[in-house]
N, C-alpha and C positions, 0 to 999 in steps of 0.2 A: 658674288653674294657677300661682299664685305659689309653691306648694310645690315645683314642679319645679325652681326655681332652687337649692334646697338639696340636690338629689339628686346622688350621685356620677355621673360621666360614664358608667360602665358601666351603671348602673341606668337612666339616661336613654336610652342607646342601645338597651337591651333593650326598654324601653317603646315606643320608636319602631318597632323591628322587629316587635314584637307587633301593634301597631295597623296597620302597613302590611301585615303578613301577613294580618290579619283582612280588610282591604279586598280584597286580592288573592284570597283564598279565596272570599269572598262574591261577587266579580265573576265568578270562574270558575264557581261554582255557578249563578249566574244565567244565564250565557251558555251553558255547556256541560253543565250537570247536576252533580249532587252527586258528589263523590269522597271516599270514606271516608278514604283515605290523607292527603289534604290536610287534612281536618279533624283527623285524628289528629295530624299534624305540628304543626298550629296549637295544639292543646291542649298538646302537649309543650313548645312554645315558650312558651306562657303559664305553664306550671308552672316552667320554668327562670327566667322573669322573676320570678315570685313568690319563687323561691329566692334570686335576686340581692337582692331587697328584704329577705328574711329574714336574710341573712348580712351585710348592709352594716353599717358601723360608725356 
């Protein structure tokens, strides 16, 4: 992950939020069953993260 040192703070923060969100949604799904809304929100968060990477300088 040496490439992470050159990322802007916003891109790094979005990446961390996306990974943490994936862990939370997966844990929720394993413990209580699947929730389509949680997975939908995680996909939207992932797309926003990709957008941050696409628009960074």
